[in-house]
C-alpha positions in Angstrom: -11.3 17.1 85.6 -14.4 13.9 85.3 -13.9 10.3 85.5 -15.5 7.6 84.1 -15.0 4.0 84.9 -15.6 1.5 81.7 -14.5 -2.1 80.9 -10.7 -2.1 79.1 -7.7 -2.4 77.8 -7.1 0.7 75.8 -8.7 0.2 72.5 -11.8 -1.7 74.0 -14.7 -1.1 72.7 -15.7 0.0 76.0 -12.8 2.6 75.5 -14.0 3.9 72.2 -17.8 4.5 73.0 -16.0 6.3 76.9 -14.0 8.3 74.9 -16.4 9.4 72.0 -19.0 10.3 75.2 -15.7 12.1 77.1 -13.1 13.2 75.0 -11.5 14.6 77.6 -12.3 13.0 81.1 -10.2 10.4 82.7 -11.2 6.5 82.2 -10.4 4.3 84.5 -10.0 1.0 83.2 -11.7 -2.6 84.3 -11.7 -6.6 83.2 -15.4 -7.1 84.5 -19.0 -5.2 84.6 -19.4 -5.5 88.2 -16.0 -3.6 89.0 -16.7 -1.3 87.0 -20.2 -0.7 88.9 -18.8 -0.7 92.0 -15.9 2.4 91.4 -18.9 4.4 90.2 -21.0 3.0 93.6 -18.1 3.8 95.7 -17.2 7.1 94.7 -14.2 6.1 93.1 -15.7 7.3 89.3 -18.4 10.2 88.6 -19.5 8.0 85.7 -20.0 4.4 84.4 -20.2 3.4 81.0 -21.4 0.0 80.7 -22.5 -2.1 77.4 -26.2 -3.3 77.4 -27.0 -4.8 74.0 -25.3 -5.9 71.2 -27.2 -6.4 67.5 -25.9 -9.9 67.3 -25.7 -11.4 70.9 -28.8 -9.6 72.5 -28.3 -8.1 75.6 -25.8 -8.1 78.2 -26.7 -10.3 81.1 -24.3 -9.0 83.4 -25.8 -6.0 83.3 -29.7 -7.1 83.9 -28.5 -8.9 87.1 -25.6 -6.3 88.6 -27.6 -2.9 88.1 -30.8 -4.5 89.5 -28.2 -3.9 93.0 -27.0 -0.5 92.2 -28.1 1.6 95.0 -27.2 5.0 92.8 -27.5 6.7 89.9 -29.4 7.7 86.6 -29.1 5.5 83.5 -28.7 9.1 81.6 -27.0 8.3 78.2 -25.9 6.0 75.8 -23.0 5.6 73.5 -23.7 3.0 69.9 -20.5 2.5 68.2 -20.1 0.2 65.0 -18.0 -2.9 66.1 -14.9 -3.8 64.0 -14.1 -6.9 64.9 -10.8 -8.5 62.9 -8.9 -11.9 63.2 -4.4 -11.7 64.3 -2.2 -14.2 64.9 1.2 -14.4 66.3 2.8 -16.8 63.8 4.7 -16.4 61.2 1.9 -18.1 58.4 -1.0 -14.4 58.2 -2.9 -17.0 55.7 -4.4 -18.2 59.1 -4.2 -21.9 58.0 -2.3 -22.7 60.9 -4.7 -21.8 63.9 -5.9 -24.2 65.9 -7.0 -22.0 69.7 -9.2 -19.0 69.2 -8.3 -16.9 72.1 -11.2 -14.1 72.7 -13.6 -12.5 75.1 -16.9 -13.9 75.8 -19.1 -11.4 74.4 -16.5 -11.3 71.6 -17.2 -15.1 70.5 -21.1 -14.9 71.0 -21.0 -12.1 68.1 -18.4 -13.8 65.5 -20.0 -17.4 66.2 -21.1 -17.8 62.6 -17.6 -16.6 61.6 -15.7 -19.0 63.1 -18.4 -21.9 62.5 -18.0 -21.5 58.7 -13.8 -20.6 58.9 -12.4 -22.6 62.4 -15.4 -25.4 63.5 -12.4 -27.6 64.8 -11.2 -25.0 66.8 -10.7 -24.6 70.6 -12.1 -21.5 72.0 -10.0 -19.9 74.8 -12.4 -17.2 76.7 -10.4 -14.8 78.9 -11.3 -11.6 80.6 -8.3 -9.6 80.0 -7.3 -10.3 76.6 -4.3 -7.8 77.3 -2.2 -10.3 78.9 -3.5 -13.7 77.1 -2.0 -11.6 74.1 1.2 -10.8 75.9 1.7 -14.4 77.1 0.9 -15.2 73.3 3.7 -13.3 72.0 6.7 -14.5 75.6 5.7 -18.3 75.3 6.0 -18.0 70.8 2.5 -20.1 71.2 2.1 -21.3 67.3 -1.4 -22.1 66.2 -2.8 -19.3 68.6 -5.6 -16.5 66.6 -6.9 -13.6 68.7 -10.2 -12.0 67.5 -10.6 -8.3 68.5 -10.4 -5.0 67.2 -7.7 -4.5 65.0 -5.9 -1.2 66.7 -5.3 -3.5 69.5 -4.0 -6.8 67.7 -1.7 -4.8 65.6 -0.4 -3.1 69.1 0.5 -6.5 70.6 2.6 -7.1 67.1 0.2 -9.4 65.6 -0.8 -9.8 62.0 -3.5 -9.1 60.0 -5.2 -12.8 58.9 -9.1 -11.4 58.5 -10.0 -7.8 58.5 -14.4 -7.0 59.4 -15.2 -10.8 60.4 -19.1 -9.4 61.2 -21.3 -7.6 59.4 -24.4 -5.6 60.7 -22.2 -5.3 64.6 -23.2 -2.8 66.8 -23.3 -2.0 70.6 -24.8 -0.3 72.6 -23.1 1.6 76.2 -25.4 2.9 79.2 -24.2 5.4 80.6 -24.4 5.8 84.3 -24.4 9.0 86.2 -25.7 11.2 89.5 -27.9 13.0 87.7 -31.1 12.4 85.8 -30.7 13.0 82.0 -33.0 15.8 80.9 -36.2 15.2 78.9 -35.0 16.1 74.8 -39.0 15.4 73.5 -37.4 11.7 71.6 -36.8 9.9 75.2 -36.8 6.5 76.5 -37.4 5.6 80.4 -36.1 2.0 81.8 -37.8 0.4 84.9 -37.5 -2.8 86.5 -39.5 -4.2 89.0 -38.3 -5.9 92.9 -39.3 -9.5 93.1 -42.5 -10.0 92.1 -45.1 -12.5 93.9 -46.6 -14.6 91.4 -49.8 -13.3 90.3 -52.4 -14.4 86.9 -51.7 -11.5 83.9 -49.2 -9.9 86.0 -47.0 -9.4 82.8 -49.7 -8.2 80.2 -51.8 -6.2 83.0 -48.3 -4.3 83.0 -48.1 -3.4 79.8 -51.1 -2.5 79.1 -51.0 0.6 81.6 -47.8 1.4 78.4 -49.7 0.4 75.7 -53.5 1.9 76.5 -51.4 5.3 76.9 -50.1 5.0 73.3 -46.5 4.7 74.9 -44.7 2.2 73.2 -42.8 -0.6 74.6 -39.0 -0.9 73.1 -37.6 -3.5 75.1 -38.8 -6.4 77.8 -37.1 -9.1 79.5 -37.9 -11.3 82.6 -35.5 -13.1 84.7 -36.3 -14.9 88.5 -34.3 -13.0 91.3 -31.1 -16.0 92.0 -32.3 -15.4 95.6 -36.1 -15.5 95.8 -37.0 -17.3 92.5 -39.4 -14.7 92.2 -39.7 -13.1 89.2 -38.1 -10.1 88.1 -39.3 -7.4 85.0 -37.1 -5.0 83.1 -39.0 -2.8 80.7 -37.8 0.2 78.6 -40.1 2.6 77.0 -40.5 5.6 75.1 -40.4 8.9 76.9 -39.5 10.4 79.9 -40.3 9.6 83.6 -41.5 13.7 83.6 -43.8 13.3 81.3 -47.7 13.5 82.6 -48.8 9.9 80.6 -45.5 8.3 81.9 -46.1 9.0 85.3 -49.6 8.2 85.3 -48.4 4.9 84.3 -46.1 3.9 86.7 -48.5 5.5 89.2 -50.9 2.8 88.1 -48.4 0.0 88.1 -47.1 0.3 91.1 -50.6 1.2 92.9 -52.9 -0.3 91.4 -51.6 -3.4 89.6 -48.4 -4.3 91.8 -50.3 -3.4 94.8 -46.8 -3.1 96.4 -45.0 0.0 97.6 -41.5 0.5 96.2 -42.1 -1.9 93.4 -40.9 -0.1 90.9 -36.8 1.3 90.6 -36.6 3.6 87.7 -33.4 3.2 86.2 -32.7 6.3 84.4 -34.2 8.3 81.6 -32.5 9.2 78.4 -32.1 10.2 74.7 -34.0 7.3 72.6 -31.2 4.7 70.7 -32.4 3.7 67.8 -30.6 0.8 66.7 -31.7 0.0 63.3 -30.8 2.8 60.4 -33.2 5.5 59.0 -33.5 6.6 55.9 -35.2 9.7 56.5 -34.6 12.9 58.3 -37.0 15.2 57.7 -40.7 15.9 56.7 -42.0 18.7 55.3 -46.1 20.0 55.8 -48.4 22.0 53.4 -51.0 22.8 55.4 -50.9 23.7 59.1 -54.0 22.5 60.1 -54.3 20.5 63.7 -54.1 17.0 61.1 -50.3 18.6 60.1 -49.5 19.1 64.1 -50.9 15.9 65.2 -48.8 13.8 62.8 -46.1 16.1 63.5 -45.5 15.7 67.1 -45.7 12.3 66.6 -42.8 12.4 63.8 -40.6 14.4 65.7 -41.1 11.9 68.7 -39.3 9.4 66.4 -36.7 12.0 66.1 -37.7 13.0 63.0 -37.3 17.1 62.3 -40.7 18.5 61.0 -41.5 21.7 59.3 -44.9 22.8 59.0 -45.8 25.4 56.2 -49.2 26.8 55.0 -51.2 30.2 54.9 -50.5 31.6 58.9 -46.3 30.7 58.7 -43.9 32.6 57.4 -41.8 29.7 55.9 -43.6 28.9 52.3 -44.0 25.7 51.2 -41.4 26.8 48.2 -38.8 26.9 50.7 -39.3 24.0 52.7 -39.7 21.6 49.7 -35.4 22.0 49.2 -34.7 21.1 52.9 -36.8 18.1 53.7 -36.5 14.7 52.7 -40.3 13.7 52.5 -42.7 16.1 51.5 -46.3 15.9 53.2 -49.9 17.3 52.1 -52.2 17.2 54.2 -54.6 20.3 53.5 -58.6 19.9 52.6 -59.6 17.4 50.2 -61.4 19.7 47.6 -57.8 21.8 47.2 -55.3 18.7 47.2 -54.9 18.1 43.5 -54.7 22.0 42.8 -52.0 21.7 45.8 -50.1 19.3 44.4 -50.2 19.9 40.9 -48.6 23.3 42.3 -46.0 22.4 44.6 -45.3 19.0 42.9 -43.0 19.5 40.3 -40.6 21.7 43.0 -39.7 17.8 44.5 -36.5 16.5 43.2 -35.1 12.9 42.4 -34.6 11.0 46.0 -37.6 13.0 47.8 -40.9 11.4 48.8 -44.5 13.5 47.9 -46.9 11.3 50.7 -50.6 12.7 50.5 -52.9 12.7 53.4 -56.6 12.9 52.4 -59.7 11.3 51.8 -59.7 11.1 47.9 -57.2 9.0 46.3 -57.9 8.8 42.6 -57.6 12.6 41.4 -55.2 13.3 44.0 -52.5 10.3 42.8 -53.2 11.2 38.9 -52.3 14.7 40.1 -49.0 13.9 42.1 -47.6 11.0 39.5 -48.2 14.0 36.8 -46.5 17.0 38.2 -43.8 14.8 40.3 -40.6 13.4 38.1 -40.0 9.6 38.0 -37.8 10.0 40.7 -40.1 11.3 43.8 -41.7 8.8 45.2 -45.6 8.9 45.6 -47.6 7.3 48.2 -51.6 7.8 49.5 -52.2 7.5 52.8 -56.0 8.2 54.9 -55.8 8.5 58.0 -59.6 7.4 59.4 -59.4 9.6 62.6 -59.5 13.3 63.7 -56.9 15.1 65.7 -58.8 15.0 69.0 -57.4 11.0 68.8 -54.8 10.4 71.3 -53.1 7.3 69.8 -53.4 5.8 66.0 -53.7 1.8 67.7 -56.4 0.0 66.3 -57.4 2.8 64.4 -58.1 2.5 60.3 -55.7 3.6 58.0 -56.2 2.8 54.4 -53.0 3.1 52.1 -52.3 2.9 48.8 -49.4 2.8 47.5 -48.1 3.4 43.7 -45.6 2.2 41.1 -43.3 4.8 42.7 -43.8 4.1 46.3 -40.2 2.7 47.7 -37.8 3.0 50.4 -39.1 6.5 51.9 -43.1 5.5 51.4 -42.3 1.6 53.6 -40.7 3.8 56.1 -43.8 6.0 56.5 -45.9 2.6 56.6 -43.9 1.4 59.1 -44.1 4.5 61.4 -48.1 4.4 61.2 -47.9 0.1 61.8 -45.1 0.7 64.7 -47.8 3.2 66.7 -50.7 0.7 65.9 -52.7 1.4 63.3 -54.0 -1.0 61.5 -52.9 -0.4 58.0 -55.5 -1.8 54.8 -53.7 -1.5 51.2 -56.2 -0.5 48.8 -56.1 0.3 45.0 -56.7 3.2 44.2 -60.4 3.3 42.8 -61.0 0.5 46.0 -60.4 3.2 48.3 -62.8 5.2 46.8 -65.3 2.6 46.2 -65.3 1.7 49.9 -65.1 5.0 51.0 -68.5 5.9 49.4 -69.8 3.6 51.7 -67.7 4.5 54.6 -67.3 8.4 54.8 -69.4 9.9 52.4 -72.9 8.2 52.5 -73.4 8.1 55.8 -72.8 11.7 56.4 -74.8 12.2 53.3 -77.8 10.5 55.3 -76.8 12.2 58.2 -77.3 15.5 56.4 -80.0 14.2 55.0 -82.0 13.3 58.3 -80.6 16.4 60.6 -82.6 18.7 57.3 -85.7 16.2 57.8 -86.0 16.8 61.7 -85.6 20.4 61.0 -88.4 20.8 58.7 -90.5 18.1 60.8 -89.5 20.4 64.2 -88.5 16.9 66.0 -86.4 17.8 69.0 -83.5 15.5 69.6 -84.0 14.6 73.2 -87.3 12.9 72.0 -85.0 10.3 69.4 -83.8 8.3 72.1 -86.8 7.2 73.8 -87.9 6.0 69.8 -85.0 4.7 69.0 -83.5 1.0 68.9 -80.3 0.1 69.7 -79.2 0.2 65.6 -81.2 2.6 65.1 -79.8 5.5 67.7 -76.5 4.9 66.2 -77.8 6.5 63.2 -79.2 9.5 65.0 -76.0 9.5 67.1 -73.7 10.0 64.0 -75.8 12.7 62.5 -75.3 14.4 65.6 -72.0 13.9 65.8 -71.3 15.3 62.2 -73.3 18.4 63.0 -71.7 19.8 65.9 -67.9 18.9 65.0 -66.4 21.0 61.8 -68.9 21.3 58.9 -66.9 22.3 56.1 -64.8 18.7 56.8 -67.7 16.8 56.0 -69.0 19.1 53.3 -65.1 17.9 51.7 -66.2 14.7 52.4 -70.0 14.8 50.7 -68.6 16.6 47.8 -65.4 13.6 47.5 -65.3 12.9 43.6 -64.5 9.6 42.4 -66.2 5.9 42.3 -67.3 7.0 45.5 -70.3 9.1 43.4 -71.7 6.3 42.6 -72.2 4.7 45.5 -74.6 7.7 46.2 -76.1 8.0 43.1 -77.1 4.6 43.6 -78.6 4.3 47.1 -80.1 7.2 46.2 -82.1 5.2 43.7 -82.7 2.6 45.1 -84.0 4.7 48.2 -86.8 5.5 45.9 -87.8 2.4 44.5 -88.1 1.5 48.1 -90.0 4.0 49.0 -92.4 3.1 46.3 -92.6 -0.5 47.0 -93.7 0.3 50.3 -96.3 3.3 50.4 -97.9 0.3 47.3 -97.8 -2.0 50.4 -95.9 -4.3 48.3 -94.4 -6.2 51.8 -93.3 -9.8 49.8 -91.3 -7.6 47.2 -89.7 -5.8 50.2 -88.9 -9.1 52.2 -87.7 -10.4 48.4 -84.7 -7.9 48.5 -83.8 -8.8 51.9 -83.2 -12.3 51.6 -81.5 -11.4 48.1 -79.4 -8.7 50.3 -78.4 -11.0 52.9 -76.1 -13.1 51.0 -74.2 -9.6 51.5 -74.1 -9.3 55.1 -72.8 -12.9 56.6 -73.8 -13.7 60.3 -69.7 -13.3 61.2 -70.1 -9.9 60.6 -72.6 -9.4 62.5 -71.7 -11.6 65.5 -68.8 -10.1 65.5 -69.7 -6.3 65.6 -73.1 -6.7 67.8 -70.1 -7.6 70.5 -69.2 -3.9 70.1 -72.6 -2.5 69.8 -73.8 -4.5 72.9 -70.9 -2.7 74.9 -72.4 0.4 73.2 -75.5 0.0 74.6 -74.4 -1.0 78.1 -72.9 2.3 78.6 -75.9 4.4 76.8 -78.3 2.3 78.9 -76.4 2.8 82.4 -77.7 5.2 85.5 -75.1 7.3 84.7 -75.5 8.3 80.7 -78.9 8.5 81.7 -78.5 11.0 84.4 
């Protein structure tokens, strides 16, 4: 039979968590976290369970200090429990009016500080380690005016009358399970690590965190504290992912070798199934469309703990079969068939579900969605401005169009984008399509027309670079990129409807006018047009983006790139 050491007494929060994790094992109870960890470290228990975080009091500081001194074990799992605290008294007056002294554990007082301040601001607080011994003494000695805050079960067991139930709302505690074996990867994991006491260096903390963020690894928790003996900095970090993941191993290796420069500077506390302290409303996503973009999003949603299903022409599961099984339906198909797909499957969505449209054209698709689905179905449009080749969505643009029917599910999906670092822009449907005419439709059309012109004049691409300026080369590179990726995708972009059409037509008309002026030699008029245009191109925009342009130019002109 396995044994587990934790904090007592019976009916305490830690005891309940231990029973949840090991219902048939032997539970050994102690009064202090240090004693719990000592029992595990000395082999008197197979496992240890200790509180590490509470939604009311925050991090448990004892854990941070003591776990750094452990020589064995892995943090391998977690238990999260709602904490139900009640106020009881042994007096006859059960309304609580006579309570002048409140007894409890320090952690309980921190969780209940608002309740105590509001209801018993004049009461004396008596913090104890052994709550059972304190309650027994109150009963045995017949002390008057004493109240105790702890679990209802513990109060009733010791003969106390309940004054108030559930004195604290939104109170949950996370408990760490420590054992000899490393937790297996589940796909929804986190890794906790701690540094040894570090020598001080400018930018050390930022450099450590940067190794995670530039790989798209999200940081869940960060603490720092000076080691009591040396007064050197110790850093605790909890990040998403398992320590055996390739990206994680690269980050940990670089931190130790390239950032801290001290062998053995990192202590990996463990990897475990990720804990979600906030309550998610969405459980599952279903994709209509089995292309690479659907798979890209599905993988990242899986890593967030959501269940995902993908349907398409190549899948055994059909969209009609999938829709009743999920909370959110995501349509991610070619632009030209998005509206038709929504009209086909939208009527199958029930009230309480959500429809997320991943597409490049908003006006027609949103209109189709609002028409094809019932009033109880949420609708939101999302246009991600990156492809499935992207490693992360950090600092990449995404346009979000909320509708009058965008609700809690829509907000949760938007929060997912925000968490992963996407730069979110909120648009109206008309504004999105107009700006996409500038940002995608027009540049793509120009790129295709430029390539067609080069082909007609038999101009070799190798000769273009030597005759291009910094700015003109970008258009050439964009042209080459368009033609070396998926032509169908860019054809879909050029064929989008909505306000973007106005942009391309207006450009074509303006181009013809400029050609006429140039061929007529009307330099004065051309200069006047450019002067008028300048008011829409402020110097601040130019200076901001020229920094990026110069950085690209340095790379392009490096000997390695030229070779």
